[in-house]
Each structure stands twice: as C-alpha cells, then as structure tokens.
C-alpha positions in Angstrom: -10.2 -3.9 -11.9 -10.0 -2.1 -8.6 -7.0 -1.8 -6.2 -7.3 -2.3 -2.5 -5.0 -1.9 0.5 -5.3 -4.8 2.9 -4.1 -4.3 6.4 -3.8 -7.2 8.7 -2.2 -8.6 12.0 1.0 -10.6 11.6 0.2 -14.3 12.2 1.7 -15.3 15.7 4.1 -17.8 14.3 5.2 -15.9 11.3 8.9 -14.8 11.6 9.4 -12.1 9.2 13.2 -12.3 9.7 13.3 -15.9 8.4 13.7 -15.9 4.6 12.2 -19.4 4.2 9.1 -18.5 6.2 8.7 -15.3 4.2 9.0 -17.3 1.0 6.4 -19.8 2.1 3.8 -17.1 3.3 4.4 -15.2 0.0 3.6 -18.4 -2.0 0.4 -19.0 0.1 -0.6 -15.4 -0.5 0.1 -15.7 -4.4 -1.8 -18.8 -4.6 -4.7 -17.8 -2.4 -5.2 -14.5 -4.3 -5.0 -16.3 -7.6 -7.8 -18.8 -6.5 -10.2 -15.9 -6.0 -9.2 -14.1 -9.2 -7.1 -11.4 -7.5 -3.5 -10.3 -8.1 -1.3 -9.5 -5.1 1.0 -6.5 -6.1 3.2 -7.0 -3.0 3.3 -5.5 0.4 5.3 -4.5 3.5 5.6 -5.5 7.1 5.8 -3.1 10.0 6.3 -3.9 13.7 2.9 -5.1 14.2 0.9 -5.1 11.0 1.2 -6.3 7.3 0.0 -4.2 4.4 -0.7 -5.4 0.7 -1.9 -3.9 -2.5 -4.2 -6.2 -4.3 -6.2 -5.8 -7.5 -9.5 -7.4 -8.2 -12.9 -7.0 -9.5 -14.6 -6.6 -6.0 -13.8 -6.3 -2.4 -15.7 -9.6 -1.9 -12.8 -11.4 -3.4 -10.6 -10.3 -0.7 -13.1 -11.6 1.8 -12.9 -15.0 0.1 -9.2 -14.9 0.1 -9.1 -14.1 3.8 -11.5 -16.9 4.7 -9.5 -19.3 2.6 -6.6 -18.7 4.7 -8.5 -18.7 8.1 -7.9 -15.0 8.7 -10.5 -13.6 11.1 -12.6 -10.7 10.1 -11.3 -8.7 13.2 -7.6 -9.3 11.9 -8.0 -7.7 8.6 -9.1 -4.3 7.2 -9.7 -3.6 3.5 -9.8 -0.1 1.9 -10.2 0.8 -1.7 -7.4 2.8 -3.3 -8.8 6.0 -4.8 -5.5 7.2 -6.3 -2.1 5.7 -6.7 0.8 8.0 -5.7 4.6 7.6 -6.4 7.6 9.1 -8.0 6.4 8.2 -11.4 3.7 11.0 -11.0 6.3 13.7 -9.9 6.0 17.1 -11.8 9.2 17.6 -13.8 11.3 20.4 -12.1 11.6 22.2 -15.4 7.8 22.6 -15.7 6.8 26.1 -15.2 4.2 25.0 -12.6 6.9 23.5 -10.3 7.9 25.2 -7.0 9.7 23.7 -4.1 7.7 22.1 -1.3 10.0 23.6 1.3 11.5 27.0 1.4 14.7 27.9 3.3 13.6 30.7 5.7 17.2 31.6 6.4 17.3 30.7 10.1 18.3 27.1 9.4 14.6 25.9 9.4 12.5 24.9 6.4 8.9 26.0 5.8 6.6 23.9 4.0 4.2 25.1 1.4 3.0 21.7 0.3 0.2 21.2 2.9 -1.7 24.5 1.8 -0.8 24.7 -1.8 -3.1 24.3 -4.7 -1.9 23.6 -8.2 -3.9 24.6 -11.3 -3.6 21.9 -13.9 -4.7 22.7 -17.5 
C-alpha cells in the first residue's frame, strides 16, 4: 500500500462550520474511497483547501474516487507520501545523539540549528 496526500478545493456549498454537513461529506468520502479500494485516514480543512491522507495500491484509485464524486481534475492534486513524520518518531531527549533544535543566544533570540544539522544514525 502507498500513502498519498490529496489536496483539493472546498466544494462551493460545503459549509465546514456545519457539523451535519461535515458528517455527510465525511460519509461520502469514506464510502467513495472504500468503493475504489482505498482507505481515507482523515484530513484537514484550511481557509481555501482540503487535505487528506489516503492509502491505496495506486494513484489511479484516487483518480477513480475523484471521478466518482464529480471532482474535476483541476480541483485536485495528488502527491505520494515518501515519509511519514510525527511526534511518534521523535528522538528521546535522553538519547546521546539528542541536541536542542534551538539555542538561546543570550540576547532574547533563539538560533536554530535544525535546518543545517545532520545526524548520524547507526
């Protein structure tokens, strides 16, 4: 199975503040993904877009999902997830390889070491 990030426009009549409408749209998504052999892991809504994580055998399954709901090609973008991230991957602070991402410089600013750091994992 592969995981994909699906980005799409918010349907014009979808009121994300209405719990009944959210429940209906969620049911439609669950059922439509199930019909194409995919599993919807959930998603989020921003001011102008919706994002979902989906697992399936192939990206073509998401195309079939999109078409089954009448979502135009131009209204959706699908990207394959190459690596999950999250707190469950966080290095234990007690690990000897740990170092803070931000260092107090003493002048009430923080300097980040995270963007340029490399970590040797054995």
